[in-house]
Short mmCIF file of the C-alpha atoms (twelve columns), coordinates in Angstrom:
data_MODEL
# 
_entry.id   MODEL 
# 
loop_
_atom_site.group_PDB 
_atom_site.id 
_atom_site.type_symbol 
_atom_site.label_atom_id 
_atom_site.label_alt_id 
_atom_site.label_comp_id 
_atom_site.label_asym_id 
_atom_site.label_seq_id 
_atom_site.Cartn_x 
_atom_site.Cartn_y 
_atom_site.Cartn_z 
_atom_site.pdbx_PDB_model_num 
ATOM 1   C CA . VAL A 1   -16.628 -3.604  29.590 1 
ATOM 2   C CA . LEU A 2   -13.151 -2.772  27.218 1 
ATOM 3   C CA . LEU A 3   -13.448 -3.659  23.372 1 
ATOM 4   C CA . GLN A 4   -10.142 -3.795  21.584 1 
ATOM 5   C CA . ALA A 5   -9.854  -3.947  17.368 1 
ATOM 6   C CA . TYR A 6   -7.204  -4.528  16.004 1 
ATOM 7   C CA . GLY A 7   -5.712  -6.948  12.899 1 
ATOM 8   C CA . GLY A 8   -6.904  -3.824  9.976  1 
ATOM 9   C CA . GLY A 9   -4.509  -3.473  7.058  1 
ATOM 10  C CA . PHE A 10  -3.602  -2.539  3.436  1 
ATOM 11  C CA . VAL A 11  -4.543  -5.635  0.874  1 
ATOM 12  C CA . GLN A 12  -4.930  -5.894  -2.625 1 
ATOM 13  C CA . THR A 13  -8.377  -6.446  -4.330 1 
ATOM 14  C CA . GLY A 14  -8.749  -10.743 -3.349 1 
ATOM 15  C CA . GLY A 15  -6.857  -10.800 -0.178 1 
ATOM 16  C CA . PHE A 16  -8.051  -11.125 3.061  1 
ATOM 17  C CA . LEU A 17  -7.423  -10.610 6.662  1 
ATOM 18  C CA . ARG A 18  -8.707  -11.611 10.008 1 
ATOM 19  C CA . LEU A 19  -9.917  -9.037  12.557 1 
ATOM 20  C CA . SER A 20  -9.765  -9.728  15.855 1 
ATOM 21  C CA . CYS A 21  -11.931 -8.054  18.786 1 
ATOM 22  C CA . ALA A 22  -10.644 -8.667  22.748 1 
ATOM 23  C CA . ALA A 23  -12.462 -8.209  25.385 1 
ATOM 24  C CA . SER A 24  -12.763 -7.481  28.936 1 
ATOM 25  C CA . GLY A 25  -14.707 -6.469  31.856 1 
ATOM 26  C CA . THR A 26  -17.172 -8.922  32.205 1 
ATOM 27  C CA . SER A 27  -17.699 -12.902 31.163 1 
ATOM 28  C CA . PHE A 28  -20.295 -12.031 28.377 1 
ATOM 29  C CA . THR A 29  -21.984 -14.765 29.332 1 
ATOM 30  C CA . GLY A 30  -25.484 -13.968 27.008 1 
ATOM 31  C CA . TYR A 31  -23.594 -11.195 25.334 1 
ATOM 32  C CA . ALA A 32  -23.915 -10.466 21.586 1 
ATOM 33  C CA . MET A 33  -21.143 -9.923  19.532 1 
ATOM 34  C CA . ALA A 34  -20.710 -7.822  16.494 1 
ATOM 35  C CA . TRP A 35  -19.129 -6.177  14.029 1 
ATOM 36  C CA . PHE A 36  -19.985 -3.031  12.128 1 
ATOM 37  C CA . ARG A 37  -17.867 -0.919  9.444  1 
ATOM 38  C CA . GLN A 38  -17.831 2.181   8.832  1 
ATOM 39  C CA . ALA A 39  -16.613 4.101   5.089  1 
ATOM 40  C CA . PRO A 40  -15.502 7.657   4.928  1 
ATOM 41  C CA . GLY A 41  -18.981 9.567   4.524  1 
ATOM 42  C CA . LYS A 42  -21.262 6.912   5.092  1 
ATOM 43  C CA . GLU A 43  -23.431 5.368   7.929  1 
ATOM 44  C CA . ARG A 44  -22.390 2.760   10.309 1 
ATOM 45  C CA . GLU A 45  -22.863 -0.573  8.396  1 
ATOM 46  C CA . PHE A 46  -23.510 -3.851  10.238 1 
ATOM 47  C CA . VAL A 47  -21.669 -6.788  9.134  1 
ATOM 48  C CA . ALA A 48  -21.904 -9.539  11.524 1 
ATOM 49  C CA . ALA A 49  -23.251 -10.686 15.410 1 
ATOM 50  C CA . ILE A 50  -22.682 -13.744 17.300 1 
ATOM 51  C CA . GLY A 51  -23.892 -15.022 20.282 1 
ATOM 52  C CA . TRP A 52  -20.944 -15.428 23.040 1 
ATOM 53  C CA . SER A 53  -23.011 -18.179 24.870 1 
ATOM 54  C CA . SER A 54  -24.861 -20.117 21.841 1 
ATOM 55  C CA . GLY A 55  -22.601 -19.522 19.174 1 
ATOM 56  C CA . PHE A 56  -25.486 -18.286 16.812 1 
ATOM 57  C CA . THR A 57  -24.374 -15.794 13.660 1 
ATOM 58  C CA . LEU A 58  -26.165 -13.681 11.868 1 
ATOM 59  C CA . TYR A 59  -24.738 -11.901 8.513  1 
ATOM 60  C CA . SER A 60  -25.409 -9.112  6.747  1 
ATOM 61  C CA . ASP A 61  -26.972 -10.011 3.147  1 
ATOM 62  C CA . PHE A 62  -23.545 -8.520  1.534  1 
ATOM 63  C CA . GLU A 63  -21.060 -10.682 3.632  1 
ATOM 64  C CA . LYS A 64  -22.381 -13.983 4.422  1 
ATOM 65  C CA . THR A 65  -20.564 -15.737 1.710  1 
ATOM 66  C CA . ARG A 66  -17.213 -13.486 2.324  1 
ATOM 67  C CA . PHE A 67  -17.287 -13.140 5.711  1 
ATOM 68  C CA . THR A 68  -17.150 -15.404 9.034  1 
ATOM 69  C CA . ILE A 69  -17.254 -14.278 12.221 1 
ATOM 70  C CA . SER A 70  -16.715 -16.659 15.325 1 
ATOM 71  C CA . ARG A 71  -15.671 -16.115 19.145 1 
ATOM 72  C CA . ASP A 72  -12.871 -18.180 21.187 1 
ATOM 73  C CA . SER A 73  -14.297 -18.014 24.558 1 
ATOM 74  C CA . ALA A 74  -11.233 -19.142 26.269 1 
ATOM 75  C CA . LYS A 75  -9.040  -16.170 24.452 1 
ATOM 76  C CA . ASN A 76  -11.978 -13.638 25.357 1 
ATOM 77  C CA . THR A 77  -12.169 -12.919 21.667 1 
ATOM 78  C CA . VAL A 78  -14.162 -12.590 18.333 1 
ATOM 79  C CA . TYR A 79  -12.427 -12.469 15.476 1 
ATOM 80  C CA . LEU A 80  -14.100 -11.879 11.870 1 
ATOM 81  C CA . GLN A 81  -12.375 -13.254 8.769  1 
ATOM 82  C CA . MET A 82  -12.669 -11.365 5.567  1 
ATOM 83  C CA . THR A 83  -12.293 -13.143 2.271  1 
ATOM 84  C CA . SER A 84  -11.879 -11.799 -1.372 1 
ATOM 85  C CA . LEU A 85  -11.864 -8.403  -0.599 1 
ATOM 86  C CA . LYS A 86  -12.563 -5.757  -2.426 1 
ATOM 87  C CA . PRO A 87  -12.276 -1.819  -2.481 1 
ATOM 88  C CA . GLY A 88  -16.081 -1.658  -0.747 1 
ATOM 89  C CA . ASP A 89  -14.738 -3.460  1.848  1 
ATOM 90  C CA . THR A 90  -12.458 -0.261  2.432  1 
ATOM 91  C CA . ALA A 91  -13.939 0.890   6.072  1 
ATOM 92  C CA . VAL A 92  -13.643 1.339   9.909  1 
ATOM 93  C CA . TYR A 93  -14.220 -1.995  11.553 1 
ATOM 94  C CA . TYR A 94  -15.610 -1.835  14.883 1 
ATOM 95  C CA . CYS A 95  -16.121 -4.590  17.501 1 
ATOM 96  C CA . ALA A 96  -19.590 -4.408  19.728 1 
ATOM 97  C CA . SER A 97  -21.352 -5.393  22.050 1 
ATOM 98  C CA . ARG A 98  -24.439 -5.791  23.690 1 
ATOM 99  C CA . PRO A 99  -26.025 -7.671  26.611 1 
ATOM 100 C CA . GLY A 100 -28.917 -9.912  24.807 1 
ATOM 101 C CA . ASN A 101 -29.354 -11.760 22.026 1 
ATOM 102 C CA . PRO A 102 -27.563 -11.545 18.531 1 
ATOM 103 C CA . HIS A 103 -30.615 -10.687 16.290 1 
ATOM 104 C CA . ILE A 104 -29.626 -7.220  16.481 1 
ATOM 105 C CA . SER A 105 -28.296 -5.169  13.180 1 
ATOM 106 C CA . LEU A 106 -28.731 -1.535  14.617 1 
ATOM 107 C CA . ALA A 107 -26.022 0.051   15.556 1 
ATOM 108 C CA . ASP A 108 -28.171 1.743   18.402 1 
ATOM 109 C CA . GLY A 109 -28.789 -1.667  19.651 1 
ATOM 110 C CA . TYR A 110 -25.689 -2.000  20.708 1 
ATOM 111 C CA . VAL A 111 -23.995 -0.267  23.958 1 
ATOM 112 C CA . TYR A 112 -20.431 -0.697  24.216 1 
ATOM 113 C CA . TRP A 113 -17.441 -0.133  21.211 1 
ATOM 114 C CA . GLY A 114 -14.364 -0.776  20.552 1 
ATOM 115 C CA . GLN A 115 -11.607 1.724   18.560 1 
ATOM 116 C CA . GLY A 116 -12.004 0.197   15.307 1 
ATOM 117 C CA . THR A 117 -9.452  -0.712  12.716 1 
ATOM 118 C CA . GLN A 118 -8.566  0.704   8.860  1 
ATOM 119 C CA . VAL A 119 -9.194  -2.283  6.508  1 
ATOM 120 C CA . THR A 120 -7.658  -0.792  2.441  1 
ATOM 121 C CA . VAL A 121 -7.949  -2.387  -0.450 1 
ATOM 122 C CA . SER A 122 -6.588  -1.078  -3.661 1 
ATOM 123 C CA . SER A 123 -7.986  -2.099  -6.558 1 
# 
């Protein structure tokens, strides 16, 4: 399984970005896909997850109103649409995957990880 995250960048407060995670190596049927983020000096933090087959979504309590996770099965790609960005959203964003349901928000529950993409939000 190979996950390649991209789409990060430098934006001003209030701006938006769409992150993409290109997935390959398996059919991903029955898999969960997720986004995590890690700011300097902080632990990796769950952002959102989606069931590849079911489309079920799970969000962290902090991001359910500003971020939207989605997937395009035809393109084998998972997206994270982020709006109303704040400096506190500055982090490296990682996509991750695991066989099974998307009800897991712990990083240890995910088996496959992409390389991360940097998001920087200026004040």
